[in-house]
All heavy atoms as TSV, in Angstrom:
chain	resi	resn	atom	element	x	y	z
A	1	MET	N	N	2.674	4.257	5.175
A	1	MET	CA	C	1.492	3.708	4.531
A	1	MET	C	C	1.838	2.399	3.839
A	1	MET	O	O	2.837	2.297	3.149
A	1	MET	CB	C	0.961	4.715	3.523
A	1	MET	CG	C	-0.271	4.252	2.818
A	1	MET	SD	S	-0.999	5.661	1.975
A	1	MET	CE	C	-1.817	4.813	0.678
A	2	ASN	N	N	1.008	1.413	4.048
A	2	ASN	CA	C	1.212	0.119	3.412
A	2	ASN	C	C	0.678	0.190	1.985
A	2	ASN	O	O	-0.521	0.104	1.758
A	2	ASN	CB	C	0.485	-0.966	4.213
A	2	ASN	CG	C	0.787	-2.349	3.706
A	2	ASN	OD1	O	1.328	-2.519	2.629
A	2	ASN	ND2	N	0.429	-3.324	4.478
A	3	LYS	N	N	1.549	0.337	1.017
A	3	LYS	CA	C	1.137	0.501	-0.375
A	3	LYS	C	C	0.675	-0.808	-0.993
A	3	LYS	O	O	0.195	-0.819	-2.105
A	3	LYS	CB	C	2.287	1.074	-1.186
A	3	LYS	CG	C	2.675	2.464	-0.767
A	3	LYS	CD	C	3.832	2.959	-1.574
A	3	LYS	CE	C	4.263	4.326	-1.091
A	3	LYS	NZ	N	5.426	4.829	-1.761
A	4	HIS	N	N	0.847	-1.900	-0.281
A	4	HIS	CA	C	0.520	-3.204	-0.844
A	4	HIS	C	C	-0.730	-3.808	-0.224
A	4	HIS	O	O	-0.919	-5.005	-0.260
A	4	HIS	CB	C	1.696	-4.152	-0.683
A	4	HIS	CG	C	2.953	-3.642	-1.307
A	4	HIS	ND1	N	3.055	-3.405	-2.653
A	4	HIS	CD2	C	4.128	-3.300	-0.779
A	4	HIS	CE1	C	4.267	-2.951	-2.928
A	4	HIS	NE2	N	4.935	-2.869	-1.805
A	5	LYS	N	N	-1.600	-2.969	0.326
A	5	LYS	CA	C	-2.805	-3.472	0.958
A	5	LYS	C	C	-3.999	-2.605	0.577
A	5	LYS	O	O	-3.916	-1.385	0.596
A	5	LYS	CB	C	-2.624	-3.474	2.470
A	5	LYS	CG	C	-3.704	-4.160	3.220
A	5	LYS	CD	C	-3.298	-4.225	4.682
A	5	LYS	CE	C	-4.202	-5.142	5.438
A	5	LYS	NZ	N	-3.827	-5.228	6.833
A	6	ILE	N	N	-5.096	-3.264	0.218
A	6	ILE	CA	C	-6.335	-2.581	-0.115
A	6	ILE	C	C	-7.458	-3.247	0.672
A	6	ILE	O	O	-7.516	-4.468	0.768
A	6	ILE	CB	C	-6.645	-2.676	-1.620
A	6	ILE	CG1	C	-5.599	-1.922	-2.427
A	6	ILE	CG2	C	-8.033	-2.139	-1.925
A	6	ILE	CD1	C	-5.768	-2.074	-3.925
A	7	ILE	N	N	-8.357	-2.429	1.226
A	7	ILE	CA	C	-9.516	-2.953	1.932
A	7	ILE	C	C	-10.763	-2.501	1.183
A	7	ILE	O	O	-10.942	-1.312	0.910
A	7	ILE	CB	C	-9.572	-2.448	3.382
A	7	ILE	CG1	C	-8.348	-2.932	4.153
A	7	ILE	CG2	C	-10.860	-2.907	4.058
A	7	ILE	CD1	C	-8.267	-2.416	5.572
A	8	GLY	N	N	-11.620	-3.463	0.843
A	8	GLY	CA	C	-12.899	-3.168	0.214
A	8	GLY	C	C	-14.013	-3.464	1.198
A	8	GLY	O	O	-13.998	-4.506	1.852
A	9	ILE	N	N	-14.979	-2.547	1.319
A	9	ILE	CA	C	-16.083	-2.728	2.249
A	9	ILE	C	C	-17.400	-2.599	1.496
A	9	ILE	O	O	-17.651	-1.593	0.843
A	9	ILE	CB	C	-16.045	-1.682	3.380
A	9	ILE	CG1	C	-14.733	-1.776	4.153
A	9	ILE	CG2	C	-17.233	-1.868	4.313
A	9	ILE	CD1	C	-14.590	-0.727	5.242
A	10	ASP	N	N	-18.221	-3.625	1.608
A	10	ASP	CA	C	-19.565	-3.612	1.043
A	10	ASP	C	C	-20.513	-3.231	2.172
A	10	ASP	O	O	-20.687	-3.975	3.129
A	10	ASP	CB	C	-19.904	-4.996	0.491
A	10	ASP	CG	C	-21.273	-5.048	-0.166
A	10	ASP	OD1	O	-21.879	-3.975	-0.365
A	10	ASP	OD2	O	-21.728	-6.159	-0.477
A	11	LEU	N	N	-21.091	-2.037	2.092
A	11	LEU	CA	C	-21.939	-1.513	3.157
A	11	LEU	C	C	-23.340	-2.112	3.090
A	11	LEU	O	O	-23.894	-2.281	2.023
A	11	LEU	CB	C	-22.041	0.013	3.030
A	11	LEU	CG	C	-20.711	0.763	3.024
A	11	LEU	CD1	C	-20.961	2.230	2.767
A	11	LEU	CD2	C	-19.988	0.564	4.330
A	12	ALA	N	N	-23.891	-2.419	4.250
A	12	ALA	CA	C	-25.251	-2.942	4.347
A	12	ALA	C	C	-25.854	-2.506	5.671
A	12	ALA	O	O	-25.203	-1.830	6.468
A	12	ALA	CB	C	-25.228	-4.470	4.239
A	13	LYS	N	N	-27.088	-2.890	5.927
A	13	LYS	CA	C	-27.753	-2.467	7.158
A	13	LYS	C	C	-27.163	-3.126	8.394
A	13	LYS	O	O	-26.817	-2.467	9.356
A	13	LYS	CB	C	-29.239	-2.794	7.093
A	13	LYS	CG	C	-30.018	-1.895	6.192
A	13	LYS	CD	C	-31.493	-2.228	6.270
A	13	LYS	CE	C	-32.287	-1.347	5.337
A	13	LYS	NZ	N	-33.704	-1.649	5.409
A	14	ARG	N	N	-27.067	-4.446	8.393
A	14	ARG	CA	C	-26.638	-5.166	9.593
A	14	ARG	C	C	-25.248	-5.794	9.477
A	14	ARG	O	O	-24.536	-5.887	10.453
A	14	ARG	CB	C	-27.651	-6.251	9.917
A	14	ARG	CG	C	-28.982	-5.694	10.350
A	14	ARG	CD	C	-29.952	-6.785	10.727
A	14	ARG	NE	N	-31.237	-6.214	11.095
A	14	ARG	CZ	C	-32.219	-5.998	10.239
A	14	ARG	NH1	N	-32.071	-6.308	8.971
A	14	ARG	NH2	N	-33.348	-5.464	10.650
A	15	VAL	N	N	-24.893	-6.250	8.293
A	15	VAL	CA	C	-23.625	-6.962	8.102
A	15	VAL	C	C	-22.837	-6.306	6.977
A	15	VAL	O	O	-23.373	-6.054	5.905
A	15	VAL	CB	C	-23.885	-8.451	7.768
A	15	VAL	CG1	C	-22.589	-9.177	7.532
A	15	VAL	CG2	C	-24.665	-9.130	8.881
A	16	PHE	N	N	-21.561	-6.023	7.229
A	16	PHE	CA	C	-20.675	-5.482	6.202
A	16	PHE	C	C	-19.738	-6.598	5.755
A	16	PHE	O	O	-19.211	-7.331	6.578
A	16	PHE	CB	C	-19.816	-4.339	6.740
A	16	PHE	CG	C	-20.590	-3.103	7.124
A	16	PHE	CD1	C	-19.952	-2.088	7.794
A	16	PHE	CD2	C	-21.920	-2.942	6.827
A	16	PHE	CE1	C	-20.632	-0.933	8.153
A	16	PHE	CE2	C	-22.612	-1.798	7.174
A	16	PHE	CZ	C	-21.960	-0.789	7.844
A	17	GLN	N	N	-19.513	-6.709	4.451
A	17	GLN	CA	C	-18.549	-7.673	3.924
A	17	GLN	C	C	-17.233	-6.930	3.736
A	17	GLN	O	O	-17.193	-5.896	3.078
A	17	GLN	CB	C	-19.032	-8.240	2.591
A	17	GLN	CG	C	-18.193	-9.356	2.059
A	17	GLN	CD	C	-18.368	-10.640	2.845
A	17	GLN	OE1	O	-19.427	-10.905	3.383
A	17	GLN	NE2	N	-17.322	-11.429	2.919
A	18	VAL	N	N	-16.163	-7.433	4.345
A	18	VAL	CA	C	-14.857	-6.785	4.281
A	18	VAL	C	C	-13.874	-7.731	3.589
A	18	VAL	O	O	-13.782	-8.905	3.932
A	18	VAL	CB	C	-14.341	-6.440	5.699
A	18	VAL	CG1	C	-12.955	-5.852	5.633
A	18	VAL	CG2	C	-15.297	-5.487	6.386
A	19	CYS	N	N	-13.166	-7.190	2.613
A	19	CYS	CA	C	-12.179	-7.974	1.872
A	19	CYS	C	C	-10.852	-7.219	1.888
A	19	CYS	O	O	-10.785	-6.060	1.502
A	19	CYS	CB	C	-12.662	-8.181	0.450
A	19	CYS	SG	S	-11.571	-9.214	-0.528
A	20	VAL	N	N	-9.797	-7.877	2.365
A	20	VAL	CA	C	-8.465	-7.287	2.404
A	20	VAL	C	C	-7.609	-8.008	1.364
A	20	VAL	O	O	-7.513	-9.238	1.376
A	20	VAL	CB	C	-7.829	-7.429	3.808
A	20	VAL	CG1	C	-6.440	-6.818	3.827
A	20	VAL	CG2	C	-8.724	-6.795	4.868
A	21	VAL	N	N	-7.000	-7.236	0.460
A	21	VAL	CA	C	-6.219	-7.800	-0.637
A	21	VAL	C	C	-4.790	-7.301	-0.567
A	21	VAL	O	O	-4.541	-6.114	-0.360
A	21	VAL	CB	C	-6.835	-7.414	-2.006
A	21	VAL	CG1	C	-5.998	-7.931	-3.154
A	21	VAL	CG2	C	-8.261	-7.905	-2.103
A	22	ASP	N	N	-3.844	-8.210	-0.739
A	22	ASP	CA	C	-2.432	-7.870	-0.845
A	22	ASP	C	C	-2.136	-7.688	-2.327
A	22	ASP	O	O	-2.234	-8.627	-3.100
A	22	ASP	CB	C	-1.577	-8.993	-0.262
A	22	ASP	CG	C	-0.084	-8.717	-0.356
A	22	ASP	OD1	O	0.302	-7.683	-0.912
A	22	ASP	OD2	O	0.694	-9.546	0.140
A	23	THR	N	N	-1.832	-6.467	-2.750
A	23	THR	CA	C	-1.594	-6.205	-4.172
A	23	THR	C	C	-0.171	-6.554	-4.607
A	23	THR	O	O	0.098	-6.672	-5.788
A	23	THR	CB	C	-1.878	-4.736	-4.516
A	23	THR	OG1	O	-1.039	-3.905	-3.735
A	23	THR	CG2	C	-3.328	-4.403	-4.260
A	24	HIS	N	N	0.731	-6.695	-3.640
A	24	HIS	CA	C	2.105	-7.082	-3.986
A	24	HIS	C	C	2.110	-8.507	-4.525
A	24	HIS	O	O	2.755	-8.799	-5.523
A	24	HIS	CB	C	2.998	-6.959	-2.758
A	24	HIS	CG	C	4.440	-7.247	-3.029
A	24	HIS	ND1	N	5.203	-6.470	-3.864
A	24	HIS	CD2	C	5.252	-8.237	-2.577
A	24	HIS	CE1	C	6.432	-6.961	-3.918
A	24	HIS	NE2	N	6.471	-8.038	-3.146
A	25	ARG	N	N	1.419	-9.383	-3.835
A	25	ARG	CA	C	1.186	-10.746	-4.318
A	25	ARG	C	C	-0.331	-10.878	-4.388
A	25	ARG	O	O	-0.958	-11.196	-3.381
A	25	ARG	CB	C	1.759	-11.789	-3.366
A	25	ARG	CG	C	3.272	-11.751	-3.312
A	25	ARG	CD	C	3.796	-12.826	-2.444
A	25	ARG	NE	N	3.289	-12.644	-1.064
A	25	ARG	CZ	C	3.533	-13.478	-0.077
A	25	ARG	NH1	N	4.243	-14.553	-0.280
A	25	ARG	NH2	N	3.064	-13.245	1.125
A	26	PRO	N	N	-0.937	-10.604	-5.548
A	26	PRO	CA	C	-2.395	-10.494	-5.642
A	26	PRO	C	C	-3.134	-11.711	-5.079
A	26	PRO	O	O	-3.237	-12.743	-5.717
A	26	PRO	CB	C	-2.656	-10.346	-7.142
A	26	PRO	CG	C	-1.380	-9.857	-7.711
A	26	PRO	CD	C	-0.291	-10.407	-6.834
A	27	ARG	N	N	-3.612	-11.549	-3.870
A	27	ARG	CA	C	-4.406	-12.587	-3.239
A	27	ARG	C	C	-5.204	-11.981	-2.091
A	27	ARG	O	O	-4.818	-10.964	-1.511
A	27	ARG	CB	C	-3.559	-13.740	-2.729
A	27	ARG	CG	C	-2.591	-13.356	-1.651
A	27	ARG	CD	C	-1.686	-14.513	-1.269
A	27	ARG	NE	N	-0.850	-14.059	-0.177
A	27	ARG	CZ	C	-0.659	-14.717	0.926
A	27	ARG	NH1	N	-1.213	-15.882	1.095
A	27	ARG	NH2	N	0.099	-14.234	1.869
A	28	VAL	N	N	-6.306	-12.616	-1.780
A	28	VAL	CA	C	-7.172	-12.163	-0.701
A	28	VAL	C	C	-6.594	-12.644	0.624
A	28	VAL	O	O	-6.322	-13.827	0.797
A	28	VAL	CB	C	-8.607	-12.702	-0.887
A	28	VAL	CG1	C	-9.478	-12.333	0.298
A	28	VAL	CG2	C	-9.202	-12.167	-2.177
A	29	GLN	N	N	-6.391	-11.715	1.549
A	29	GLN	CA	C	-5.893	-12.061	2.880
A	29	GLN	C	C	-7.036	-12.310	3.851
A	29	GLN	O	O	-6.967	-13.186	4.695
A	29	GLN	CB	C	-5.007	-10.946	3.429
A	29	GLN	CG	C	-3.714	-10.778	2.684
A	29	GLN	CD	C	-2.895	-9.633	3.257
A	29	GLN	OE1	O	-3.430	-8.685	3.821
A	29	GLN	NE2	N	-1.590	-9.727	3.105
A	30	VAL	N	N	-8.081	-11.492	3.751
A	30	VAL	CA	C	-9.236	-11.591	4.646
A	30	VAL	C	C	-10.497	-11.385	3.825
A	30	VAL	O	O	-10.542	-10.499	2.978
A	30	VAL	CB	C	-9.184	-10.507	5.758
A	30	VAL	CG1	C	-10.428	-10.550	6.621
A	30	VAL	CG2	C	-7.933	-10.643	6.589
A	31	ASN	N	N	-11.504	-12.201	4.052
A	31	ASN	CA	C	-12.814	-12.021	3.433
A	31	ASN	C	C	-13.836	-12.469	4.471
A	31	ASN	O	O	-14.052	-13.651	4.662
A	31	ASN	CB	C	-12.943	-12.833	2.155
A	31	ASN	CG	C	-14.225	-12.516	1.410
A	31	ASN	OD1	O	-14.926	-11.573	1.738
A	31	ASN	ND2	N	-14.528	-13.309	0.417
A	32	LYS	N	N	-14.427	-11.490	5.175
A	32	LYS	CA	C	-15.315	-11.858	6.267
A	32	LYS	C	C	-16.455	-10.885	6.419
A	32	LYS	O	O	-16.403	-9.762	5.936
A	32	LYS	CB	C	-14.530	-11.963	7.566
A	32	LYS	CG	C	-13.913	-10.639	8.013
A	32	LYS	CD	C	-12.829	-10.781	9.045
A	32	LYS	CE	C	-13.287	-10.967	10.436
A	32	LYS	NZ	N	-12.251	-11.017	11.428
A	33	GLU	N	N	-17.495	-11.352	7.100
A	33	GLU	CA	C	-18.637	-10.509	7.432
A	33	GLU	C	C	-18.405	-9.894	8.805
A	33	GLU	O	O	-17.959	-10.566	9.727
A	33	GLU	CB	C	-19.916	-11.337	7.478
A	33	GLU	CG	C	-20.390	-11.803	6.143
A	33	GLU	CD	C	-21.706	-12.551	6.230
A	33	GLU	OE1	O	-22.193	-12.830	7.351
A	33	GLU	OE2	O	-22.247	-12.868	5.174
A	34	LEU	N	N	-18.703	-8.609	8.925
A	34	LEU	CA	C	-18.613	-7.920	10.211
A	34	LEU	C	C	-19.944	-7.258	10.515
A	34	LEU	O	O	-20.565	-6.675	9.626
A	34	LEU	CB	C	-17.524	-6.841	10.174
A	34	LEU	CG	C	-16.091	-7.293	9.954
A	34	LEU	CD1	C	-15.185	-6.080	9.829
A	34	LEU	CD2	C	-15.629	-8.178	11.086
A	35	LYS	N	N	-20.362	-7.328	11.750
A	35	LYS	CA	C	-21.549	-6.596	12.165
A	35	LYS	C	C	-21.158	-5.135	12.308
A	35	LYS	O	O	-19.987	-4.802	12.461
A	35	LYS	CB	C	-22.083	-7.165	13.471
A	35	LYS	CG	C	-22.599	-8.563	13.278
A	35	LYS	CD	C	-23.199	-9.116	14.521
A	35	LYS	CE	C	-23.710	-10.502	14.194
A	35	LYS	NZ	N	-23.901	-11.321	15.343
A	36	ARG	N	N	-22.153	-4.251	12.271
A	36	ARG	CA	C	-21.892	-2.808	12.304
A	36	ARG	C	C	-20.994	-2.408	13.471
A	36	ARG	O	O	-20.088	-1.604	13.311
A	36	ARG	CB	C	-23.204	-2.035	12.379
A	36	ARG	CG	C	-24.021	-2.124	11.107
A	36	ARG	CD	C	-25.296	-1.319	11.212
A	36	ARG	NE	N	-25.049	0.097	11.327
A	36	ARG	CZ	C	-24.833	0.922	10.319
A	36	ARG	NH1	N	-24.819	0.450	9.094
A	36	ARG	NH2	N	-24.633	2.209	10.514
A	37	HIS	N	N	-21.219	-2.965	14.638
A	37	HIS	CA	C	-20.433	-2.573	15.812
A	37	HIS	C	C	-19.000	-3.114	15.775
A	37	HIS	O	O	-18.162	-2.684	16.545
A	37	HIS	CB	C	-21.144	-2.999	17.106
A	37	HIS	CG	C	-21.180	-4.477	17.315
A	37	HIS	ND1	N	-22.153	-5.276	16.765
A	37	HIS	CD2	C	-20.348	-5.293	18.007
A	37	HIS	CE1	C	-21.926	-6.530	17.123
A	37	HIS	NE2	N	-20.844	-6.565	17.872
A	38	GLN	N	N	-18.678	-4.021	14.868
A	38	GLN	CA	C	-17.333	-4.587	14.758
A	38	GLN	C	C	-16.448	-3.849	13.759
A	38	GLN	O	O	-15.227	-4.002	13.787
A	38	GLN	CB	C	-17.417	-6.058	14.321
A	38	GLN	CG	C	-18.130	-6.954	15.289
A	38	GLN	CD	C	-18.341	-8.341	14.717
A	38	GLN	OE1	O	-18.816	-8.484	13.594
A	38	GLN	NE2	N	-17.968	-9.343	15.486
A	39	VAL	N	N	-17.037	-3.051	12.882
A	39	VAL	CA	C	-16.285	-2.434	11.779
A	39	VAL	C	C	-15.213	-1.463	12.275
A	39	VAL	O	O	-14.061	-1.527	11.841
A	39	VAL	CB	C	-17.230	-1.746	10.775
A	39	VAL	CG1	C	-16.448	-0.980	9.722
A	39	VAL	CG2	C	-18.143	-2.766	10.124
A	40	LEU	N	N	-15.551	-0.557	13.174
A	40	LEU	CA	C	-14.563	0.424	13.648
A	40	LEU	C	C	-13.390	-0.253	14.342
A	40	LEU	O	O	-12.231	0.123	14.131
A	40	LEU	CB	C	-15.210	1.440	14.586
A	40	LEU	CG	C	-16.044	2.508	13.902
A	40	LEU	CD1	C	-16.670	3.433	14.948
A	40	LEU	CD2	C	-15.225	3.311	12.927
A	41	ASP	N	N	-13.653	-1.251	15.158
A	41	ASP	CA	C	-12.568	-1.960	15.835
A	41	ASP	C	C	-11.659	-2.657	14.823
A	41	ASP	O	O	-10.435	-2.607	14.936
A	41	ASP	CB	C	-13.141	-2.970	16.829
A	41	ASP	CG	C	-12.059	-3.623	17.657
A	41	ASP	OD1	O	-11.215	-2.882	18.196
A	41	ASP	OD2	O	-12.064	-4.864	17.764
A	42	PHE	N	N	-12.255	-3.276	13.808
A	42	PHE	CA	C	-11.474	-3.936	12.763
A	42	PHE	C	C	-10.582	-2.936	12.034
A	42	PHE	O	O	-9.394	-3.168	11.828
A	42	PHE	CB	C	-12.408	-4.638	11.772
A	42	PHE	CG	C	-11.689	-5.260	10.610
A	42	PHE	CD1	C	-11.094	-6.502	10.731
A	42	PHE	CD2	C	-11.602	-4.600	9.397
A	42	PHE	CE1	C	-10.423	-7.083	9.661
A	42	PHE	CE2	C	-10.944	-5.160	8.323
A	42	PHE	CZ	C	-10.350	-6.414	8.459
A	43	MET	N	N	-11.158	-1.776	11.659
A	43	MET	CA	C	-10.400	-0.777	10.913
A	43	MET	C	C	-9.297	-0.149	11.766
A	43	MET	O	O	-8.235	0.174	11.241
A	43	MET	CB	C	-11.337	0.308	10.379
A	43	MET	CG	C	-12.325	-0.200	9.334
A	43	MET	SD	S	-11.530	-1.009	7.924
A	43	MET	CE	C	-10.751	0.398	7.156
A	44	ARG	N	N	-9.522	0.013	13.048
A	44	ARG	CA	C	-8.490	0.578	13.929
A	44	ARG	C	C	-7.257	-0.316	14.004
A	44	ARG	O	O	-6.155	0.166	14.216
A	44	ARG	CB	C	-9.044	0.778	15.336
A	44	ARG	CG	C	-9.961	1.954	15.448
A	44	ARG	CD	C	-10.423	2.146	16.886
A	44	ARG	NE	N	-11.381	3.220	16.952
A	44	ARG	CZ	C	-12.614	3.098	17.422
A	44	ARG	NH1	N	-13.027	1.947	17.912
A	44	ARG	NH2	N	-13.426	4.118	17.418
A	45	ARG	N	N	-7.441	-1.616	13.836
A	45	ARG	CA	C	-6.326	-2.560	13.920
A	45	ARG	C	C	-5.546	-2.690	12.612
A	45	ARG	O	O	-4.501	-3.328	12.578
A	45	ARG	CB	C	-6.835	-3.938	14.348
A	45	ARG	CG	C	-7.306	-3.945	15.796
A	45	ARG	CD	C	-7.715	-5.327	16.260
A	45	ARG	NE	N	-9.103	-5.554	15.853
A	45	ARG	CZ	C	-9.545	-6.597	15.152
A	45	ARG	NH1	N	-8.707	-7.539	14.789
A	45	ARG	NH2	N	-10.801	-6.719	14.828
A	46	GLN	N	N	-6.026	-2.047	11.549
A	46	GLN	CA	C	-5.348	-2.144	10.247
A	46	GLN	C	C	-4.310	-1.040	10.099
A	46	GLN	O	O	-4.514	0.069	10.567
A	46	GLN	CB	C	-6.372	-2.034	9.113
A	46	GLN	CG	C	-7.474	-3.058	9.168
A	46	GLN	CD	C	-6.963	-4.469	9.206
A	46	GLN	OE1	O	-6.103	-4.856	8.414
A	46	GLN	NE2	N	-7.477	-5.251	10.140
A	47	PRO	N	N	-3.193	-1.341	9.428
A	47	PRO	CA	C	-2.229	-0.272	9.140
A	47	PRO	C	C	-2.817	0.677	8.089
A	47	PRO	O	O	-3.809	0.349	7.428
A	47	PRO	CB	C	-1.021	-1.032	8.576
A	47	PRO	CG	C	-1.578	-2.303	8.054
A	47	PRO	CD	C	-2.767	-2.643	8.912
A	48	ALA	N	N	-2.221	1.828	7.953
A	48	ALA	CA	C	-2.686	2.797	6.956
A	48	ALA	C	C	-2.661	2.159	5.574
A	48	ALA	O	O	-1.679	1.519	5.191
A	48	ALA	CB	C	-1.801	4.036	6.982
A	49	CYS	N	N	-3.750	2.294	4.845
A	49	CYS	CA	C	-3.855	1.711	3.509
A	49	CYS	C	C	-5.023	2.355	2.778
A	49	CYS	O	O	-5.699	3.221	3.315
A	49	CYS	CB	C	-4.045	0.197	3.592
A	49	CYS	SG	S	-5.559	-0.291	4.413
A	50	ARG	N	N	-5.253	1.937	1.552
A	50	ARG	CA	C	-6.389	2.437	0.779
A	50	ARG	C	C	-7.640	1.643	1.153
A	50	ARG	O	O	-7.589	0.430	1.277
A	50	ARG	CB	C	-6.140	2.295	-0.713
A	50	ARG	CG	C	-5.047	3.195	-1.189
A	50	ARG	CD	C	-4.846	2.997	-2.677
A	50	ARG	NE	N	-3.705	3.770	-3.086
A	50	ARG	CZ	C	-3.741	4.678	-4.051
A	50	ARG	NH1	N	-4.851	4.888	-4.710
A	50	ARG	NH2	N	-2.674	5.356	-4.366
A	51	VAL	N	N	-8.761	2.376	1.294
A	51	VAL	CA	C	-10.033	1.743	1.622
A	51	VAL	C	C	-11.058	2.159	0.570
A	51	VAL	O	O	-11.216	3.339	0.276
A	51	VAL	CB	C	-10.526	2.165	3.026
A	51	VAL	CG1	C	-11.881	1.552	3.325
A	51	VAL	CG2	C	-9.505	1.773	4.082
A	52	PHE	N	N	-11.732	1.180	0.003
A	52	PHE	CA	C	-12.758	1.428	-1.005
A	52	PHE	C	C	-14.090	0.947	-0.467
A	52	PHE	O	O	-14.178	-0.123	0.114
A	52	PHE	CB	C	-12.424	0.700	-2.312
A	52	PHE	CG	C	-11.177	1.209	-2.957
A	52	PHE	CD1	C	-9.946	0.644	-2.657
A	52	PHE	CD2	C	-11.227	2.257	-3.852
A	52	PHE	CE1	C	-8.786	1.122	-3.244
A	52	PHE	CE2	C	-10.077	2.744	-4.441
A	52	PHE	CZ	C	-8.853	2.173	-4.141
A	53	MET	N	N	-15.142	1.756	-0.678
A	53	MET	CA	C	-16.480	1.401	-0.219
A	53	MET	C	C	-17.429	1.316	-1.396
A	53	MET	O	O	-17.265	2.020	-2.386
A	53	MET	CB	C	-17.004	2.446	0.771
A	53	MET	CG	C	-16.259	2.483	2.049
A	53	MET	SD	S	-17.047	3.635	3.165
A	53	MET	CE	C	-15.780	3.771	4.398
A	54	GLU	N	N	-18.423	0.468	-1.230
A	54	GLU	CA	C	-19.477	0.328	-2.221
A	54	GLU	C	C	-20.148	1.689	-2.418
A	54	GLU	O	O	-20.265	2.461	-1.470
A	54	GLU	CB	C	-20.491	-0.688	-1.699
A	54	GLU	CG	C	-21.760	-0.723	-2.491
A	54	GLU	CD	C	-22.855	-1.442	-1.752
A	54	GLU	OE1	O	-22.907	-1.379	-0.521
A	54	GLU	OE2	O	-23.671	-2.065	-2.440
A	55	ALA	N	N	-20.578	1.971	-3.620
A	55	ALA	CA	C	-21.183	3.274	-3.896
A	55	ALA	C	C	-22.554	3.108	-4.538
A	55	ALA	O	O	-22.738	3.361	-5.710
A	55	ALA	CB	C	-20.273	4.087	-4.799
A	56	CYS	N	N	-23.530	2.668	-3.766
A	56	CYS	CA	C	-24.898	2.607	-4.274
A	56	CYS	C	C	-25.740	3.630	-3.515
A	56	CYS	O	O	-25.255	4.273	-2.579
A	56	CYS	CB	C	-25.483	1.205	-4.131
A	56	CYS	SG	S	-25.889	0.759	-2.443
A	57	GLY	N	N	-26.984	3.777	-3.870
A	57	GLY	CA	C	-27.847	4.772	-3.244
A	57	GLY	C	C	-27.971	4.604	-1.743
A	57	GLY	O	O	-27.977	5.568	-0.987
A	58	GLY	N	N	-28.042	3.374	-1.257
A	58	GLY	CA	C	-28.200	3.129	0.174
A	58	GLY	C	C	-26.948	3.406	0.972
A	58	GLY	O	O	-27.014	3.753	2.157
A	59	SER	N	N	-25.779	3.286	0.381
A	59	SER	CA	C	-24.551	3.484	1.150
A	59	SER	C	C	-24.360	4.934	1.575
A	59	SER	O	O	-23.779	5.196	2.617
A	59	SER	CB	C	-23.326	2.982	0.405
A	59	SER	OG	O	-23.346	3.292	-0.932
A	60	HIS	N	N	-24.867	5.890	0.800
A	60	HIS	CA	C	-24.769	7.286	1.211
A	60	HIS	C	C	-25.587	7.510	2.488
A	60	HIS	O	O	-25.151	8.186	3.417
A	60	HIS	CB	C	-25.257	8.224	0.103
A	60	HIS	CG	C	-25.190	9.671	0.472
A	60	HIS	ND1	N	-23.996	10.324	0.627
A	60	HIS	CD2	C	-26.160	10.558	0.750
A	60	HIS	CE1	C	-24.236	11.586	0.982
A	60	HIS	NE2	N	-25.547	11.743	1.058
A	61	TYR	N	N	-26.752	6.898	2.553
A	61	TYR	CA	C	-27.597	6.995	3.753
A	61	TYR	C	C	-26.876	6.431	4.967
A	61	TYR	O	O	-26.829	7.049	6.016
A	61	TYR	CB	C	-28.921	6.252	3.522
A	61	TYR	CG	C	-29.738	6.123	4.768
A	61	TYR	CD1	C	-30.523	7.185	5.214
A	61	TYR	CD2	C	-29.738	4.942	5.492
A	61	TYR	CE1	C	-31.284	7.066	6.364
A	61	TYR	CE2	C	-30.511	4.817	6.650
A	61	TYR	CZ	C	-31.267	5.892	7.074
A	61	TYR	OH	O	-32.006	5.767	8.214
A	62	TRP	N	N	-26.268	5.255	4.837
A	62	TRP	CA	C	-25.606	4.604	5.979
A	62	TRP	C	C	-24.316	5.301	6.369
A	62	TRP	O	O	-23.891	5.236	7.509
A	62	TRP	CB	C	-25.369	3.121	5.687
A	62	TRP	CG	C	-26.652	2.382	5.637
A	62	TRP	CD1	C	-27.236	1.822	4.537
A	62	TRP	CD2	C	-27.574	2.166	6.714
A	62	TRP	NE1	N	-28.444	1.278	4.863
A	62	TRP	CE2	C	-28.675	1.466	6.191
A	62	TRP	CE3	C	-27.575	2.497	8.064
A	62	TRP	CZ2	C	-29.752	1.099	6.977
A	62	TRP	CZ3	C	-28.645	2.125	8.841
A	62	TRP	CH2	C	-29.728	1.430	8.306
A	63	ALA	N	N	-23.674	5.971	5.440
A	63	ALA	CA	C	-22.440	6.687	5.760
A	63	ALA	C	C	-22.718	7.865	6.691
A	63	ALA	O	O	-21.873	8.228	7.518
A	63	ALA	CB	C	-21.782	7.194	4.485
A	64	ARG	N	N	-23.906	8.459	6.572
A	64	ARG	CA	C	-24.262	9.562	7.466
A	64	ARG	C	C	-24.518	9.038	8.853
A	64	ARG	O	O	-24.315	9.604	9.826
A	64	ARG	CB	C	-25.498	10.289	6.946
A	64	ARG	CG	C	-25.176	11.075	5.685
A	64	ARG	CD	C	-26.354	11.877	5.247
A	64	ARG	NE	N	-27.234	10.923	4.567
A	64	ARG	CZ	C	-28.491	11.165	4.272
A	64	ARG	NH1	N	-29.032	12.281	4.602
A	64	ARG	NH2	N	-29.222	10.283	3.646
């Protein structure tokens, strides 16, 4: 597991904002918009790490 990498995902209807942060040297590595069909492919290419998702009322609906 890569202990020095965190991925944050802001869930939305059509576009997800994805931010990858290196915590060893605190800086943003990736900050991009992904369409819904691109998210799984992006996540499959990432090494094991912590992933945080937005937690608002709408995100529970989209997670299902």
